[in-house]
C-alpha positions in Angstrom: -0.5 0.0 -0.3 1.6 3.3 -1.2 1.8 6.2 1.7 -1.0 8.4 0.0 -3.3 5.5 0.1 -2.9 4.9 4.1 -3.7 8.3 4.5 -6.8 8.5 2.7 -7.8 5.5 4.9 -6.9 6.9 8.4 -6.7 10.5 8.1 -10.3 11.1 8.2 -13.6 10.6 10.2 -14.8 7.1 9.4 -18.3 5.6 9.7 -17.5 3.0 12.2 -14.0 1.8 13.7 -13.6 -1.3 15.8 -12.8 -0.9 19.4 -9.8 -3.3 19.5 -6.6 -2.9 22.0 -3.6 -4.9 23.7 -6.1 -6.8 25.3 -7.3 -8.7 22.0 -4.4 -9.3 21.1 -2.7 -11.1 24.3 -6.5 -13.2 24.3 -4.7 -14.0 20.5 -1.0 -14.8 21.8 -2.7 -17.5 24.3 -4.9 -19.1 22.3 -1.8 -20.0 19.4 0.6 -21.3 21.8 -2.1 -23.1 23.4 -2.1 -25.2 20.1 -5.2 -25.6 19.5 -6.6 -23.3 16.9 -9.7 -24.7 15.6 -13.3 -24.6 16.8 -12.6 -25.7 20.4 -12.8 -24.7 24.4 -12.7 -21.0 23.0 -15.8 -21.5 20.7 -17.6 -23.6 23.8 -17.5 -20.0 25.9 -17.8 -18.1 24.1 -21.5 -19.6 22.8 -22.1 -19.9 26.7 -21.4 -16.6 26.8 -23.6 -15.3 24.8 -26.7 -17.6 26.0 -25.9 -16.7 29.3 -26.3 -13.0 29.0 -29.4 -13.1 26.5 -31.1 -15.6 28.7 -30.9 -18.1 25.6 -30.2 -22.4 26.5 -28.1 -22.4 23.7 -25.3 -20.8 21.2 -24.2 -22.0 18.5 -21.2 -20.3 17.0 -20.4 -20.3 13.2 -18.1 -18.6 10.9 -21.5 -15.4 9.5 -24.7 -14.2 10.5 -25.3 -15.6 6.8 -24.8 -19.2 7.9 -26.6 -19.0 11.4 -29.3 -17.9 9.6 -29.0 -20.2 7.1 -29.0 -23.1 9.7 -31.3 -21.5 12.0 -34.0 -22.5 9.0 -32.6 -25.5 7.5 -32.6 -26.8 11.9 -36.7 -26.1 11.5 -37.7 -27.9 8.6 -37.6 -24.7 5.9 -37.7 -26.9 2.7 -36.8 -26.4 -1.1 -39.8 -24.2 -2.4 -41.0 -22.9 1.1 -42.4 -18.7 1.0 -40.2 -16.5 3.1 -41.2 -13.2 4.7 -38.5 -10.5 4.9 -38.4 -6.9 5.2 -37.4 -5.3 1.9 -34.7 -2.7 3.6 -32.3 -4.9 4.4 -28.9 -6.3 3.0 -28.4 -9.0 0.9 -26.7 -11.4 3.8 -30.4 -12.2 5.3 -32.1 -12.6 1.1 -29.2 -15.1 0.4 -29.6 -17.0 4.1 -32.9 -18.0 2.5 -32.1 -18.7 -0.7 -29.6 -21.0 0.6 -31.8 -22.9 2.0 -34.1 -23.4 -1.3 -36.1 -21.3 0.2 -38.2 -18.1 -2.0 -37.7 -14.5 -0.1 -40.9 -12.3 -0.6 -40.3 -8.9 0.7 -42.8 -6.6 3.1 -42.1 -3.2 3.2 -41.8 -1.6 7.1 -42.7 0.9 9.3 -41.1 4.6 8.4 -40.1 5.0 11.6 -38.3 1.9 13.3 -36.9 0.9 9.6 -38.7 -2.9 10.8 -40.5 -5.0 9.2 -43.9 -3.6 9.4 -46.3 -6.5 11.0 -49.4 -5.3 8.8 -48.0 -5.6 5.5 -45.8 -8.7 6.6 -49.0 -10.8 7.0 -50.0 -9.2 4.0 -48.3 -11.1 1.9 -48.6 -14.8 3.2 -49.8 -17.5 1.0 -50.5 -20.8 1.5 -46.8 -21.1 -0.1 -45.3 -18.8 3.1 -43.4 -20.8 5.7 -41.6 -18.9 7.4 -40.8 -14.8 8.5 -37.2 -13.7 8.6 -37.5 -10.2 11.2 -34.6 -8.3 10.9 -33.9 -6.1 14.0 -32.6 -3.0 12.0 -29.7 -0.6 12.8 -29.5 -2.2 16.8 -33.6 -1.2 17.2 -35.1 -4.1 18.0 -38.1 -5.1 15.8 -42.2 -5.2 17.4 -41.6 -8.7 18.4 -45.6 -9.3 20.0 -46.9 -7.9 17.0 -44.9 -9.9 14.7 -44.5 -13.6 16.6 -48.4 -13.1 16.9 -48.3 -13.0 13.2 -46.6 -15.5 13.0 -48.8 -17.7 15.6 -52.3 -17.3 13.3 -50.5 -18.4 10.1 -48.5 -21.5 12.0 -44.9 -19.6 10.8 -41.5 -20.3 11.3 -39.8 -17.4 12.6 -35.8 -16.0 12.8 -35.1 -13.1 14.6 -31.9 -11.7 13.0 -30.2 -9.5 15.1 -27.0 -9.2 12.9 -26.6 -5.2 14.3 -28.6 -5.6 17.9 -26.6 -7.5 19.9 -27.2 -5.4 23.2 -30.1 -3.6 22.2 -33.2 -4.7 24.5 -37.2 -5.7 23.7 -39.8 -5.2 26.8 -36.6 -5.0 28.5 -35.2 -8.1 27.6 -31.6 -8.7 25.1 -32.7 -9.7 22.5 -31.9 -13.5 22.2 -33.5 -14.1 25.3 -37.3 -14.2 23.9 -38.1 -17.7 22.6 -36.9 -17.2 19.2 -34.0 -18.4 17.1 -32.0 -15.4 17.1 -28.7 -14.7 15.1 -26.1 -12.6 15.5 -23.0 -10.7 13.8 -19.3 -10.2 14.5 -18.5 -8.3 11.3 -16.2 -5.5 12.4 -19.4 -3.0 11.7 -21.3 -4.4 14.3 -21.5 -4.3 18.1 -18.8 -6.6 18.9 -16.0 -8.2 16.4 -14.4 -11.1 15.6 -13.3 -10.2 12.4 -16.1 -12.8 11.0 -18.2 -14.6 12.8 -22.3 -15.1 13.7 -24.1 -16.7 16.2 -27.8 -18.8 16.9 -29.4 -19.1 19.4 -32.1 -20.9 20.5 -33.9 -22.8 23.6 -34.4 -26.3 22.0 -31.5 -28.3 22.6 -32.6 -30.3 19.8 -32.1 -27.5 17.2 -28.6 -26.6 18.6 -27.4 -30.3 18.5 -28.6 -29.7 14.9 -26.8 -27.2 14.1 -23.7 -28.1 15.4 -23.8 -31.0 13.3 -24.6 -29.2 10.2 -21.9 -26.6 10.4 -19.3 -29.2 11.0 -19.6 -30.9 7.3 -22.5 -33.1 9.1 -20.2 -34.5 11.7 -22.0 -36.1 14.0 -18.7 -35.2 16.3 -17.1 -32.4 16.8 -12.9 -32.3 15.9 -12.5 -31.5 20.0 -14.5 -34.2 21.0 -12.5 -36.4 18.9 -9.5 -35.1 19.7 -9.9 -35.5 23.8 -11.2 -38.6 22.9 -7.3 -39.2 22.0 -8.6 -41.0 18.4 -11.0 -43.7 20.3 -14.4 -41.6 18.4 -15.3 -42.5 14.4 -17.0 -39.9 13.6 -20.3 -40.4 11.4 -22.3 -38.4 8.4 -25.8 -39.1 8.5 -27.1 -35.7 6.9 -24.6 -33.4 4.0 -23.4 -30.5 6.1 -21.2 -27.6 5.6 -18.0 -25.8 6.9 -19.4 -22.6 9.1 -16.8 -23.5 12.3 -16.2 -20.3 13.6 -12.4 -21.0 15.2 -10.9 -20.2 18.5 -8.6 -17.6 17.5 -12.2 -15.7 16.3 -13.8 -16.8 19.6 -10.7 -15.3 21.9 -11.4 -12.8 20.4 -15.6 -12.3 20.5 -15.0 -12.6 24.4 -12.7 -10.1 25.0 -14.8 -8.0 23.1 -18.0 -9.2 25.2 -16.7 -8.2 27.5 -17.0 -4.6 26.6 -19.9 -5.0 25.1 -22.2 -3.4 28.5 -19.8 -0.1 28.0 -19.9 0.3 24.2 -23.7 -0.1 24.3 -23.5 3.0 27.1 -20.9 5.5 25.0 -23.4 4.7 21.7 -26.4 5.6 23.7 -24.6 8.8 25.0 -23.2 9.7 21.3 -27.2 8.9 19.8 -28.3 11.5 22.7 -25.5 14.5 21.6 -26.6 13.8 17.7 -30.2 13.9 18.5 -29.9 17.2 20.8 -27.6 18.7 18.4 -29.9 17.9 15.2 -32.8 17.4 16.6 -34.2 20.8 16.4 -33.3 21.2 12.0 -36.0 21.5 10.3 -34.8 19.8 7.4 -33.8 16.7 9.6 -35.6 13.3 11.3 -33.2 11.6 13.8 -34.1 8.3 14.9 -37.7 7.1 17.1 -37.0 4.6 19.7 -40.3 3.0 20.4 -41.5 2.1 24.0 -41.1 -0.6 23.6 -37.4 -1.4 22.4 -33.5 0.2 23.9 -32.2 0.8 21.5 -27.7 -0.2 20.9 -27.5 2.4 17.9 -25.0 0.1 16.2 -25.6 2.8 13.6 -27.2 6.1 13.4 -29.6 6.5 10.3 -30.3 9.9 9.5 -33.5 11.3 7.2 -34.0 14.4 5.3 -37.9 15.5 5.0 -40.3 15.5 2.5 -39.3 18.7 0.0 -35.8 20.0 1.7 -33.7 20.2 -1.9 -30.8 18.6 -0.2 -29.9 14.6 -1.5 -27.9 11.8 0.6 -25.4 11.7 -2.3 -25.1 15.8 -1.8 -24.6 15.6 1.8 -22.6 12.4 1.4 -20.2 14.1 -0.9 -19.4 17.6 0.5 -18.9 15.3 4.1 -16.7 13.7 2.1 -14.9 16.7 1.1 -14.4 17.6 4.7 -12.8 14.2 5.7 -16.2 12.7 7.2 -17.3 9.5 6.2 -20.9 8.8 5.9 -23.1 6.0 3.8 -26.3 6.1 2.2 -29.0 4.4 3.5 -30.0 0.5 3.6 -31.1 0.3 -0.9 -34.8 -1.7 -1.1 -33.7 -5.3 -2.1 -36.1 -5.8 -4.8 -34.5 -3.3 -6.6 -31.1 -5.0 -6.8 -30.1 -6.5 -9.9 -30.3 -10.4 -8.8 -34.2 -9.6 -7.9 -35.0 -7.6 -11.4 -36.6 -10.4 -13.4 -39.3 -11.3 -10.3 -40.7 -7.6 -11.7 -41.2 -5.8 -8.3 -42.3 -2.6 -8.6 -41.7 0.3 -5.9 -45.2 0.7 -5.7 -45.2 -3.0 -3.7 -42.7 -0.4 -1.4 -43.4 2.8 -1.3 -42.3 3.5 2.6 -39.3 1.8 1.8 -38.0 3.4 -1.5 -39.3 6.4 0.0 -36.7 6.2 3.3 -34.4 5.0 1.3 -34.3 8.1 -0.6 -33.7 10.5 2.0 -31.6 8.4 4.4 -28.0 8.2 5.3 -25.7 7.1 8.3 -23.6 8.9 10.1 -20.2 7.8 12.2 -21.2 6.3 16.1 -18.6 4.3 17.5 -17.0 4.0 20.9 -13.5 5.8 20.2 -14.9 8.4 18.3 -13.8 11.8 19.7 -16.2 14.9 21.4 -14.5 17.0 19.3 -15.1 14.6 16.1 -18.4 14.4 17.1 -18.9 18.3 17.0 -17.5 18.3 13.5 -19.5 16.2 12.4 -22.4 18.3 13.1 -20.9 21.3 12.1 -20.5 20.5 8.9 -23.9 18.6 8.5 -25.8 21.7 9.9 -23.4 24.1 6.8 -24.7 21.8 4.3 -28.2 22.2 4.5 -27.3 25.8 5.0 -25.9 26.7 2.4 -29.0 25.0 0.3 -31.2 27.9 1.4 
């Protein structure tokens, strides 16, 4: 990498930066020197830690949240050709997991204030082929779980709660993952805690957890670590065709240190969100994130909406912010517009709320380590963008 390229990466205010330090480095050293670096005791410890924190019965660590969602559907009986209701305002990984299970993603519109799937819209998309519902707790904010699970019970649907961005968020006072739903988390660097890449499925069902452990390890009846402890006396069997979805102990060691920081991360992010809301909330041109009474957001992201009628566009904001050394991003793009789904003839009129929100929203920086002076700069430059437009 040239020095100029490196400066371009580091000499600006990023959208997000992982909170990593010497403690993660020391944890890596311990695992590396132990001689056991693949899935093993650290992975199991990480699984127990997250299950205990959320109140779930069992954790199954994976190499990504996408694979965790795939296993969540597979272990609950989703089969090829089944339809799964998915919010249209989410990342392609959610649709990918449905497609990996052989199922068909059917998109539903969102609530314009929470950016989460609208329960009434989700119910309106149900057909005789619908077998499941994928809830997504978007940008750190829990979805309306009560209403959505009521829809699922009414229509006998399998439910998966994708809380990829929302570890540490709470629904009615209880952490996501502890509400009796099969729930998944992501440990990508832009999420609440990171293992570089990685994910986890939480469940109260021992049967689902055991099936997921088998599927994630190529279908093997016992894990590598169990065979190692038995000193070669156990021979694995393969009753099903599985996948290589395992998390390594190297990743889990980082995850355990990161998890120890989670409470402080949530506190800091909420303080930063309050500052942004207090600083930007009085602007006629902007709408700050809404948090319903039932939810406690972890603010993994801070998504701002430009009010209707304002001539400023997200692309204009992002361009000026970039020129001033501040990284912002466009809001979540509607999935039905992706080239992959172009042949399904899904017009924007099916998803008016999502299309409207996407056209007016953008992310601004928020993460532990973001200095107060940097936040003031973000606010100051953002206000100047709107002032110059009138």
